[in-house]
Backbone as CSV, one residue per row, in Angstrom:
resi,resn,N_x,N_y,N_z,CA_x,CA_y,CA_z,C_x,C_y,C_z
1,MET,-15.452,-14.085,-8.246,-14.729,-13.599,-6.781,-13.197,-13.749,-6.881
2,SER,-12.616,-14.682,-7.540,-11.309,-14.847,-7.406,-10.680,-13.468,-8.009
3,LYS,-11.379,-13.007,-8.945,-10.854,-11.993,-9.756,-10.952,-10.540,-8.522
4,PHE,-11.971,-10.502,-7.688,-12.213,-9.727,-6.593,-11.192,-9.698,-5.747
5,LEU,-10.917,-10.779,-5.193,-10.114,-11.358,-3.986,-8.647,-10.928,-4.637
6,ALA,-8.277,-11.059,-5.764,-6.888,-10.646,-6.431,-6.694,-9.108,-6.175
7,LEU,-7.827,-8.570,-6.463,-7.535,-6.923,-6.413,-7.627,-6.503,-5.168
8,TYR,-8.542,-7.307,-4.506,-8.523,-6.658,-2.964,-7.013,-6.770,-2.227
9,ARG,-6.473,-7.920,-2.630,-5.015,-7.989,-1.944,-4.166,-7.163,-2.347
10,ARG,-4.537,-6.683,-3.557,-3.505,-5.594,-4.396,-3.777,-4.102,-3.557
11,VAL,-5.183,-4.106,-3.255,-5.654,-2.626,-3.086,-4.997,-2.470,-1.591
12,ILE,-5.503,-3.513,-0.484,-5.288,-3.514,0.912,-3.725,-3.235,1.343
13,TRP,-3.060,-3.112,0.653,-1.546,-3.215,0.944,-0.897,-1.866,0.552
14,PHE,-1.854,-1.022,-0.137,-1.771,0.551,-0.483,-1.339,1.037,0.793
15,PRO,0.063,1.710,0.821,0.859,2.579,1.724,-0.192,3.423,2.799
16,ALA,-1.021,4.076,1.985,-1.770,5.194,2.373,-2.676,4.513,3.905
17,LEU,-3.345,3.332,3.451,-4.050,2.433,4.334,-3.480,2.426,5.787
18,GLY,-2.063,1.940,5.768,-1.189,2.001,6.987,-1.278,2.999,7.600
19,VAL,-0.814,4.482,6.862,-1.094,5.746,7.564,-1.968,5.932,8.260
20,ILE,-3.407,5.965,7.893,-4.520,6.201,8.070,-4.761,5.348,9.330
21,TRP,-4.545,3.997,9.494,-4.943,2.911,10.379,-3.830,3.594,11.707
22,GLY,-2.780,3.486,11.395,-1.794,4.011,12.644,-2.200,5.429,13.516
23,VAL,-2.230,6.367,12.227,-2.654,7.823,12.959,-4.086,7.390,13.757
24,ALA,-5.350,6.962,13.064,-6.440,7.074,13.759,-6.501,6.112,14.663
25,SER,-5.822,5.083,14.933,-5.548,4.136,16.031,-4.856,5.001,17.101
26,LEU,-3.686,5.400,16.925,-3.194,6.367,18.154,-4.325,7.477,18.705
27,PHE,-4.786,8.106,17.885,-5.715,9.136,18.095,-6.633,8.396,18.982
28,GLY,-7.356,7.452,18.686,-8.267,6.690,19.474,-7.985,6.464,20.835
29,ILE,-6.755,5.889,20.988,-6.075,5.455,22.270,-5.894,6.452,22.941
30,ILE,-5.445,7.476,22.580,-5.032,8.431,23.358,-6.125,9.760,23.751
31,ALA,-7.102,9.739,22.830,-8.127,10.582,23.246,-9.163,10.159,23.861
32,GLY,-9.396,8.542,23.346,-10.565,8.103,23.790,-12.017,8.581,23.692
33,PRO,-12.230,8.692,22.268,-13.427,9.636,21.998,-14.819,8.650,22.164
34,PHE,-16.061,9.336,22.105,-17.355,8.615,22.156,-17.317,8.027,23.369
35,GLY,-16.930,8.675,24.542,-17.064,7.876,25.848,-15.851,7.044,26.074
36,SER,-15.154,6.602,25.535,-14.172,5.590,25.591,-13.261,5.748,26.346
37,ALA,-12.913,6.910,26.593,-11.831,7.393,27.636,-12.439,6.859,29.279
38,ILE,-13.734,7.201,29.210,-14.487,6.908,30.454,-14.623,5.365,30.638
39,GLY,-14.973,4.676,29.997,-15.365,3.251,30.058,-14.300,2.337,29.989
40,MET,-13.119,2.863,29.270,-12.326,1.565,28.973,-11.070,2.019,29.414
41,SER,-10.169,1.206,29.962,-8.801,1.728,30.347,-7.923,1.547,29.221
42,LEU,-6.596,2.379,29.464,-5.729,2.952,28.375,-5.456,1.257,27.586
43,GLY,-5.275,0.297,28.546,-4.954,-0.773,27.532,-6.140,-1.078,26.773
44,ALA,-7.414,-1.465,27.288,-8.625,-1.488,26.680,-8.829,-0.848,25.529
45,ARG,-8.536,0.015,25.307,-8.480,1.021,24.306,-7.529,0.914,23.098
46,ALA,-6.241,0.515,23.567,-4.999,-0.138,22.991,-5.348,-1.125,21.812
47,LEU,-6.407,-1.781,22.702,-6.706,-3.330,21.769,-8.105,-2.549,20.879
48,PHE,-8.965,-2.155,21.448,-10.136,-1.750,20.873,-10.207,-1.176,19.483
49,TRP,-9.491,0.145,19.648,-9.524,0.870,18.781,-8.690,0.569,17.178
50,PRO,-7.388,-0.202,17.580,-6.731,-0.446,16.323,-7.656,-1.600,15.726
51,LEU,-8.460,-2.563,16.273,-9.106,-3.639,15.846,-10.086,-3.008,15.154
52,VAL,-10.826,-1.981,15.651,-12.069,-1.395,15.128,-12.028,-0.879,13.854
53,ILE,-10.525,0.034,13.968,-10.676,0.944,12.628,-9.843,0.008,11.410
54,GLY,-9.083,-0.998,11.977,-8.691,-1.911,10.953,-9.677,-2.422,10.111
55,ALA,-10.890,-3.033,10.784,-12.305,-3.435,10.317,-12.817,-2.858,9.460
56,GLY,-12.702,-1.250,9.942,-13.461,-0.488,9.205,-12.732,-0.085,7.798
57,ILE,-11.351,-0.173,7.933,-10.470,-0.041,6.639,-10.724,-1.257,5.682
58,LEU,-11.097,-2.490,6.374,-10.963,-3.541,5.593,-12.644,-3.563,4.716
59,ILE,-13.370,-3.203,5.395,-14.799,-3.067,4.651,-14.905,-1.872,3.847
60,GLY,-14.241,-0.724,4.253,-14.232,0.176,3.238,-13.478,0.056,1.980
61,THR,-12.269,-0.950,2.105,-11.828,-1.329,0.902,-12.681,-2.149,-0.236
62,ALA,-13.374,-2.814,0.350,-14.362,-3.880,-0.469,-15.389,-2.927,-1.024
63,VAL,-16.035,-1.828,-0.238,-16.817,-0.885,-0.954,-16.132,-0.329,-2.186
64,GLN,-15.020,0.231,-1.592,-14.584,1.102,-2.754,-14.313,0.007,-4.171
65,ILE,-13.877,-1.143,-3.868,-13.642,-1.841,-5.271,-14.974,-2.073,-5.663
66,LEU,-15.961,-2.177,-5.143,-17.369,-2.541,-5.669,-17.592,-1.113,-6.496
67,LEU,-17.531,0.029,-5.742,-17.996,1.172,-6.514,-17.087,1.283,-7.648
68,HIS,-15.994,1.293,-7.711,-15.057,1.150,-9.070,-15.870,0.069,-10.354
69,HIS,-15.875,-0.924,-10.060,-16.551,-2.151,-10.854,-17.797,-2.713,-11.089
70,ARG,-18.451,-2.040,-10.193,-19.941,-2.129,-10.102,-20.773,-1.050,-10.606
71,LEU,-20.339,-0.048,-10.169,-20.892,1.203,-10.322,-20.268,2.204,-11.477
72,GLY,-19.234,1.792,-12.358,-18.297,2.293,-12.895,-17.395,3.640,-12.236
73,GLN,-16.502,4.009,-13.285,-15.656,5.132,-12.547,-16.224,6.171,-12.504
74,ARG,-16.026,7.209,-11.777,-16.226,8.405,-11.581,-15.115,9.266,-11.477
75,ALA,-15.612,10.828,-11.347,-14.173,11.615,-11.415,-13.482,11.495,-9.773
76,PRO,-12.556,11.705,-9.779,-11.737,11.627,-8.349,-12.471,12.059,-7.251
77,TRP,-12.890,13.525,-7.194,-13.465,14.010,-5.977,-15.041,13.584,-5.733
78,ARG,-15.415,13.199,-6.737,-16.847,12.954,-6.587,-17.122,11.555,-6.068
79,GLU,-16.030,10.348,-6.599,-15.982,9.068,-6.172,-15.518,8.919,-4.687
80,ALA,-14.613,9.961,-4.354,-14.090,9.804,-2.789,-15.168,10.243,-1.914
81,SER,-16.300,10.768,-2.315,-17.505,11.831,-1.437,-18.484,10.500,-1.583
82,VAL,-18.661,10.192,-2.706,-19.597,8.775,-2.613,-19.092,7.965,-1.518
83,LEU,-17.880,7.371,-2.218,-17.248,6.322,-0.814,-17.413,6.532,0.339
84,ALA,-16.849,7.696,0.485,-16.895,8.378,2.190,-18.405,8.334,2.775
85,ALA,-19.261,8.758,1.704,-20.912,8.829,2.469,-21.246,7.324,2.681
86,LEU,-21.065,6.521,1.983,-21.527,4.964,1.996,-20.919,4.160,3.043
87,VAL,-19.478,4.655,3.115,-18.737,3.979,4.366,-19.250,4.375,5.670
88,ALA,-19.494,5.808,5.858,-20.043,6.397,6.956,-21.631,5.628,7.354
89,LEU,-22.470,5.560,6.144,-23.790,4.988,6.354,-23.461,3.687,7.073
90,ILE,-22.553,2.988,6.361,-22.653,1.320,6.808,-21.785,1.244,8.293
91,LEU,-21.102,2.038,8.439,-20.148,1.812,9.720,-20.493,2.446,10.803
92,SER,-21.029,3.633,10.963,-21.457,4.542,11.966,-22.060,3.984,12.946
93,TRP,-23.160,3.428,12.548,-24.259,2.815,13.730,-23.454,1.602,14.224
94,PRO,-22.979,0.272,13.345,-22.291,-0.359,14.364,-21.192,-0.276,15.214
95,ILE,-20.280,0.768,14.781,-19.224,0.898,15.668,-19.682,1.640,16.913
96,TYR,-20.688,2.690,16.738,-20.982,3.104,18.032,-21.692,2.520,18.905
97,TRP,-22.486,1.375,18.249,-22.999,0.460,19.362,-21.956,-0.247,20.109
98,LEU,-21.129,-0.960,19.349,-19.894,-1.580,19.909,-19.211,-0.824,20.923
99,THR,-19.169,0.508,20.629,-18.432,1.481,22.005,-19.559,1.438,22.897
100,VAL,-20.756,1.433,22.469,-21.635,1.792,23.872,-21.640,0.602,24.800
101,LYS,-21.313,-0.823,24.173,-21.331,-1.629,24.971,-20.191,-1.970,26.000
102,LEU,-19.063,-1.198,25.556,-17.800,-1.449,26.263,-17.424,-0.405,27.064
103,ALA,-18.171,1.108,26.954,-17.720,2.183,27.498,-19.157,2.268,28.494
104,HIS,-18.915,2.820,29.991,-19.836,3.055,30.830,-20.756,4.310,30.699
105,ASP,-20.140,5.205,29.847,-20.723,6.493,29.848,-20.701,7.344,28.487
106,PRO,-21.116,6.372,27.612,-21.063,6.952,26.227,-22.074,8.020,25.609
107,GLU,-21.543,8.839,24.831,-22.583,9.720,24.431,-23.514,9.261,23.969
108,PRO,-24.886,10.259,23.902,-26.155,9.708,23.594,-26.250,9.381,21.952
109,PRO,-27.281,8.710,21.495,-27.233,8.445,20.058,-27.312,9.615,19.043
110,GLY,-28.053,10.532,19.841,-28.347,11.771,18.939,-27.249,12.504,18.768
111,VAL,-26.140,12.576,19.444,-24.901,13.011,19.427,-23.810,12.191,18.927
112,GLY,-23.827,10.925,19.335,-22.559,9.945,19.154,-22.850,9.299,17.809
113,VAL,-23.879,9.022,17.322,-24.150,8.468,16.044,-23.292,9.603,14.795
114,PRO,-24.212,10.812,14.974,-23.583,11.743,13.829,-22.091,12.205,14.015
115,ARG,-21.676,12.272,15.090,-20.163,12.531,15.528,-19.191,11.273,14.865
116,MET,-19.779,9.804,15.148,-19.139,8.615,14.373,-19.178,8.954,13.120
117,ALA,-20.360,9.235,11.999,-20.515,9.251,10.941,-19.773,10.328,10.452
118,GLY,-19.335,11.265,11.050,-18.346,12.226,10.701,-16.862,12.397,10.378
119,ALA,-16.650,11.405,11.833,-15.242,10.664,11.972,-14.923,9.601,10.708
120,ILE,-15.921,9.097,10.241,-15.676,7.877,9.361,-15.496,8.472,8.134
121,PHE,-16.386,9.458,7.870,-16.237,10.176,6.437,-14.912,11.025,6.340
122,GLY,-14.380,11.435,7.517,-13.495,12.039,7.277,-12.388,11.185,7.015
123,LEU,-12.324,10.320,7.576,-11.112,9.100,7.556,-10.817,8.592,6.244
124,SER,-12.176,8.573,5.571,-12.493,7.763,4.017,-11.886,9.007,3.033
125,ILE,-12.141,10.268,3.274,-11.650,11.331,2.497,-10.194,11.491,2.642
126,ALA,-9.677,11.447,3.980,-8.087,11.174,3.876,-7.517,10.072,3.262
127,THR,-8.109,8.972,3.287,-7.486,7.999,2.590,-7.642,8.007,0.880
128,SER,-8.612,8.778,0.764,-8.597,9.084,-0.880,-7.620,9.923,-1.099
129,VAL,-7.504,10.859,-0.444,-6.313,12.222,-0.561,-5.179,11.179,-0.835
130,LEU,-5.057,10.632,0.249,-3.560,9.907,0.290,-3.197,9.249,-0.995
131,ARG,-4.423,8.355,-1.170,-4.261,7.331,-2.330,-3.962,7.952,-3.699
132,TYR,-4.686,9.023,-4.055,-4.470,10.020,-5.209,-3.186,10.564,-5.509
133,TRP,-2.534,11.079,-4.187,-1.502,11.801,-4.203,-0.364,10.847,-4.217
134,ILE,-0.324,9.516,-3.751,0.471,8.744,-3.880,0.737,7.991,-5.413
135,ALA,-0.757,7.649,-5.671,-0.436,6.365,-7.018,0.092,7.235,-7.692
136,PRO,0.007,8.489,-8.433,0.807,9.052,-9.474,2.419,8.525,-9.674
137,LYS,3.215,8.782,-8.244,4.378,8.613,-7.901,4.541,7.019,-8.073
138,ARG,3.781,6.134,-8.045,3.896,4.527,-8.104,3.995,4.017,-9.367
139,VAL,3.395,5.173,-10.344,3.439,4.331,-11.845,4.355,5.110,-12.624
140,ARG,5.715,4.534,-12.538,6.663,5.333,-13.517,7.336,3.976,-14.761
141,PRO,6.840,3.983,-15.719,6.999,3.280,-16.575,8.336,3.614,-17.215
142,PRO,9.267,2.464,-17.544,10.671,2.864,-17.775,10.526,3.542,-19.259
143,SER,11.491,4.271,-19.660,11.541,5.191,-20.704,11.173,4.332,-22.276
144,LYS,11.545,3.125,-22.404,11.315,2.328,-23.889,9.900,1.744,-23.787
145,THR,9.267,1.697,-22.705,7.998,1.045,-22.607,6.929,1.965,-23.514
146,PRO,5.664,1.173,-23.864,4.957,2.254,-24.617,4.411,3.303,-23.570
147,ALA,3.534,4.519,-24.326,3.359,5.422,-23.393,1.887,4.847,-22.847
148,ILE,1.657,5.449,-21.445,0.507,4.920,-20.986,-0.758,5.670,-21.639
149,ALA,-2.025,5.061,-22.165,-3.078,5.733,-22.415,-3.702,6.378,-21.905
150,ARG,-4.584,7.368,-21.803,-5.428,8.236,-21.003,-6.289,7.095,-20.502
151,LEU,-7.119,6.211,-20.948,-7.815,5.368,-20.704,-7.198,4.590,-19.362
152,VAL,-5.992,4.337,-19.587,-5.532,3.374,-18.519,-5.402,4.386,-17.005
153,MET,-5.358,5.495,-17.240,-5.349,6.246,-15.884,-6.412,6.328,-14.883
154,ARG,-7.652,5.642,-15.592,-8.789,5.270,-15.044,-8.767,4.214,-14.019
155,LEU,-7.750,3.411,-14.138,-7.800,2.109,-13.631,-6.917,2.100,-12.259
156,GLU,-7.086,1.262,-11.636,-6.345,1.313,-10.329,-4.927,1.198,-10.527
157,PRO,-4.076,1.894,-9.895,-2.422,1.940,-10.203,-1.960,0.685,-10.401
158,GLY,-2.504,-0.536,-9.787,-1.606,-1.752,-10.153,-1.856,-2.463,-11.940
159,LEU,-2.788,-1.659,-12.256,-3.448,-2.188,-13.755,-2.514,-1.138,-15.037
160,ARG,-2.064,0.182,-14.111,-1.814,0.971,-15.605,-0.696,0.688,-16.092
161,SER,-0.748,0.076,-17.135,0.436,-0.740,-18.040,-0.113,-0.551,-19.499
162,PRO,0.714,-0.910,-20.463,0.183,-0.796,-21.733,-0.846,-1.644,-22.077
163,LEU,-1.770,-1.061,-22.645,-3.082,-2.053,-23.318,-2.927,-2.856,-24.073
164,VAL,-3.682,-4.072,-23.954,-3.664,-5.107,-24.551,-4.797,-5.158,-25.715
165,ARG,-6.288,-4.796,-25.151,-7.519,-4.983,-25.865,-8.574,-4.311,-25.054
166,LEU,-9.512,-4.043,-25.816,-10.987,-3.642,-25.242,-12.101,-4.370,-25.356
167,ALA,-13.180,-4.865,-24.787,-14.304,-5.588,-25.373,-15.375,-5.013,-24.639
168,VAL,-16.429,-4.977,-25.274,-17.574,-4.122,-24.538,-18.508,-5.683,-23.962
169,ARG,-18.889,-5.397,-22.456,-19.907,-6.265,-21.707,-20.925,-5.336,-21.564
170,ASP,-22.364,-5.591,-21.865,-23.387,-4.903,-21.104,-23.008,-3.378,-21.661
171,HIS,-23.141,-2.501,-20.492,-23.023,-1.210,-20.797,-21.562,-0.752,-20.411
172,TYR,-20.772,-2.034,-20.335,-19.288,-1.670,-19.699,-18.182,-2.110,-20.834
173,VAL,-16.784,-1.238,-20.417,-15.786,-1.676,-21.680,-14.972,-2.643,-20.714
174,ASP,-14.575,-3.682,-20.882,-13.510,-4.335,-20.248,-12.109,-3.801,-20.861
175,VAL,-11.307,-3.522,-19.856,-10.285,-2.768,-20.285,-9.032,-3.948,-19.671
176,VAL,-8.260,-4.280,-20.989,-7.340,-5.303,-20.576,-5.837,-4.849,-20.716
177,THR,-5.070,-4.842,-19.547,-3.537,-4.467,-19.805,-2.849,-5.622,-19.701
178,GLN,-1.646,-5.164,-19.639,-0.267,-6.163,-19.286,-0.403,-6.709,-18.136
179,THR,-1.069,-6.127,-16.881,-0.915,-6.502,-15.724,-2.149,-6.958,-15.226
180,GLY,-3.414,-6.796,-15.860,-4.686,-7.339,-15.124,-5.921,-6.811,-16.377
181,ALA,-7.404,-6.532,-15.634,-8.173,-6.055,-16.361,-9.320,-5.538,-15.260
182,ALA,-10.061,-4.310,-15.996,-11.115,-3.930,-14.973,-12.377,-3.436,-16.008
183,SER,-13.627,-2.988,-15.332,-14.158,-2.587,-16.332,-14.561,-1.141,-15.956
184,VAL,-14.918,-0.457,-16.977,-15.173,0.891,-17.022,-16.622,1.080,-17.801
185,LEU,-17.616,1.787,-16.924,-18.734,2.301,-17.426,-18.720,3.555,-18.544
186,MET,-18.727,3.195,-19.926,-18.456,3.822,-20.856,-18.732,3.335,-22.052
187,ARG,-18.922,4.319,-23.161,-19.302,3.511,-24.668,-17.844,3.007,-25.303
188,LEU,-17.652,2.175,-25.968,-16.426,1.857,-26.764,-16.088,2.743,-27.543
189,ALA,-16.950,3.611,-28.287,-16.231,4.752,-28.796,-15.444,5.845,-28.091
190,ASP,-15.795,6.060,-27.147,-15.402,7.000,-26.381,-14.082,6.347,-25.247
191,ALA,-14.093,4.973,-25.092,-12.760,4.410,-24.456,-11.479,4.167,-25.565
192,ILE,-11.909,4.031,-27.169,-11.047,4.350,-28.044,-10.538,5.524,-28.161
193,ALA,-11.176,6.513,-28.020,-10.925,7.830,-27.914,-9.701,8.237,-27.034
194,GLU,-9.640,7.161,-25.686,-8.876,7.626,-25.118,-7.770,6.909,-24.915
195,THR,-7.544,6.160,-26.162,-6.431,4.904,-26.152,-5.151,5.705,-27.275
196,GLU,-5.435,7.454,-27.267,-4.048,7.949,-27.903,-2.699,7.430,-27.611
197,GLY,-1.951,7.430,-28.137,-0.639,7.019,-27.987,-0.164,5.611,-28.315
198,THR,-1.136,4.828,-28.196,-1.615,3.178,-28.464,-1.764,2.764,-29.641
199,PRO,-0.977,2.485,-30.599,-1.724,1.967,-31.991,-2.554,0.985,-31.719
200,GLY,-3.719,0.898,-32.527,-4.579,-0.153,-32.382,-5.620,0.089,-33.543
201,LEU,-6.430,-0.992,-33.356,-7.301,-1.321,-34.468,-8.573,-1.795,-33.933
202,GLN,-9.960,-1.272,-34.456,-11.508,-1.646,-34.099,-11.506,-2.896,-34.866
203,VAL,-11.690,-4.222,-34.384,-11.972,-5.552,-35.376,-13.228,-5.867,-35.237
204,HIS,-14.109,-5.326,-34.314,-15.472,-5.635,-34.312,-16.402,-4.538,-33.450
205,ARG,-17.476,-4.642,-33.737,-18.508,-3.428,-33.316,-18.000,-4.052,-31.824
206,ALA,-17.508,-4.838,-31.165,-17.517,-4.959,-29.607,-16.140,-5.168,-29.206
207,HIS,-14.951,-5.095,-29.998,-13.672,-5.432,-29.881,-12.805,-4.434,-30.536
208,TRP,-11.580,-4.144,-29.489,-10.517,-3.080,-29.966,-9.362,-3.816,-29.649
209,VAL,-8.060,-3.837,-30.603,-6.736,-4.326,-29.892,-6.012,-3.479,-30.233
210,ALA,-4.869,-3.679,-29.498,-3.770,-2.967,-29.228,-2.666,-3.561,-30.478
211,LEU,-2.307,-2.815,-31.556,-1.502,-3.901,-32.542,-0.339,-4.444,-31.736
212,ALA,0.469,-3.847,-30.938,1.874,-4.324,-30.397,1.336,-5.710,-29.316
213,ALA,-0.112,-5.924,-29.416,-0.437,-7.349,-28.460,-0.784,-8.422,-29.164
214,VAL,-1.096,-7.825,-30.629,-1.773,-9.152,-31.676,-0.375,-9.848,-31.577
215,ARG,-0.488,-11.228,-31.176,0.328,-12.403,-31.814,0.013,-13.093,-32.973
216,GLY,-0.884,-13.094,-33.560,-1.230,-13.523,-34.618,-2.840,-13.709,-35.313
217,GLN,-2.809,-14.177,-36.097,-4.488,-14.407,-36.806,-4.642,-15.853,-37.318
218,LEU,-5.742,-16.117,-37.127,-5.987,-17.588,-37.455,-7.641,-17.723,-37.877
219,ARG,-8.010,-18.903,-38.505,-9.368,-19.091,-38.868,-9.770,-20.049,-38.443
220,GLU,-11.209,-20.191,-37.819,-11.800,-21.267,-37.257,-13.122,-21.307,-37.840
221,ASN,-13.378,-22.323,-38.259,-14.847,-22.595,-38.851,-15.346,-21.371,-39.822
222,GLY,-14.514,-20.752,-40.689,-14.482,-20.084,-41.607,-14.360,-18.432,-41.146
223,LYS,-14.378,-18.526,-39.897,-14.260,-17.083,-39.262,-12.748,-16.576,-38.417
224,LEU,-12.477,-15.117,-38.633,-11.256,-14.763,-38.506,-11.268,-14.529,-37.063
225,PHE,-10.046,-14.715,-36.460,-9.722,-14.537,-34.995,-8.481,-13.758,-34.957
226,LEU,-8.074,-13.224,-33.892,-6.848,-12.545,-33.470,-6.155,-13.296,-32.116
227,LYS,-5.352,-13.510,-32.181,-4.614,-14.411,-30.965,-3.912,-13.139,-30.299
228,MET,-4.149,-12.857,-29.088,-3.608,-11.746,-28.442,-2.693,-12.220,-27.463
229,ALA,-2.086,-11.329,-26.513,-0.788,-11.180,-25.835,-1.289,-11.873,-24.599
230,ASP,-2.649,-11.891,-23.966,-3.311,-12.109,-23.104,-3.831,-13.879,-23.137
231,GLY,-3.609,-14.362,-24.281,-4.228,-15.635,-24.704,-5.613,-15.650,-25.347
232,ALA,-6.198,-14.270,-25.257,-7.714,-14.249,-25.753,-7.674,-14.262,-27.218
233,LEU,-9.020,-15.088,-27.919,-9.039,-14.879,-29.288,-10.216,-14.013,-29.519
234,VAL,-9.727,-13.025,-30.210,-10.935,-11.923,-30.703,-11.275,-12.001,-31.847
235,PRO,-12.586,-11.997,-31.632,-13.263,-12.199,-33.363,-13.290,-10.733,-34.346
236,VAL,-12.855,-10.754,-35.327,-12.926,-10.086,-36.330,-13.841,-10.025,-37.327
237,SER,-14.933,-8.864,-37.433,-16.081,-9.345,-38.034,-15.782,-8.859,-39.944
238,ARG,-16.562,-9.059,-40.787,-16.512,-8.704,-41.812,-16.010,-7.192,-42.404
239,THR,-16.597,-6.795,-41.566,-16.587,-4.958,-41.663,-15.447,-4.461,-41.634
240,TYR,-14.328,-5.314,-40.822,-12.884,-4.761,-40.321,-12.079,-5.756,-40.967
241,GLN,-12.603,-6.723,-41.856,-11.367,-7.864,-42.163,-10.506,-7.212,-42.943
242,GLY,-10.732,-6.018,-44.038,-9.788,-5.623,-44.832,-8.569,-4.821,-44.044
243,ALA,-8.990,-4.057,-43.063,-7.930,-3.299,-42.097,-7.111,-4.424,-41.714
244,VAL,-7.695,-5.433,-41.027,-6.683,-6.420,-40.417,-5.889,-7.207,-41.433
245,GLU,-6.246,-7.245,-42.460,-5.649,-8.188,-43.702,-4.317,-7.100,-43.786
246,ALA,-4.759,-6.036,-43.842,-3.999,-4.906,-44.495,-2.624,-4.685,-43.411
247,ALA,-2.917,-4.846,-42.252,-2.207,-5.193,-41.044,-1.132,-5.840,-41.256
248,GLY,-1.225,-7.173,-41.860,-0.430,-8.140,-42.205,0.061,-8.935,-40.944
249,PHE,-0.527,-9.229,-40.171,-0.296,-9.955,-38.620,0.079,-11.679,-39.568
250,PRO,0.773,-11.955,-38.862,1.470,-13.619,-39.240,0.063,-14.730,-38.567
251,ALA,0.334,-15.485,-39.047,-0.392,-16.672,-38.906,-0.305,-17.283,-37.386
252,ALA,-1.239,-17.208,-36.755,-0.932,-17.648,-34.980,-0.492,-19.130,-34.977
């Protein structure tokens, strides 16, 4: 839960969300859609729409994070479509119902609910478009830092930094970078293939390490481990001990 909350706080401050919230709120206040222009005063709309749209963005952000880290990463536009459909399905009826309660002349459910779902779907797609358009401009590593591997570009912008290690967990690969960690639904072999530009070693059937992130090697109960920059102890299986010893890591 703490990991989810930390990622949630980072994602919620993304600039695109503030732009979407401001534009959509202003539209709701001025246009008064779904009967709110008739049933609510301008002051009531100025309170209602910013609160409702803000709550929708908060819920949509949670759905986005769960979609990333529970269902695995997808191609950007497929992911944006699935996210928009889920958010519309979850929010369209509750927001419509709340509008009905506050407006005296709402649109009938057969008209209002589909229109509400369409509006929410469009807002979600617009948020994703802004997110993907802005995100690459936010990741500008200094020229002297290691190249960012293709695998890292699957992660949230705040996690796109040099790789530390990879670890298999069920059907996922935990990708640990210098700024955090995330899970990606893929095979370890495919993940390693996307680490090009980052020198590393597979040291176990379930572990890969970036050479620059190894802080030393040590033995515990006769087993070899690598001490990593993030503090983790990565086990080295007998199959890969020769390659690890040839790398000449110092004692931890």
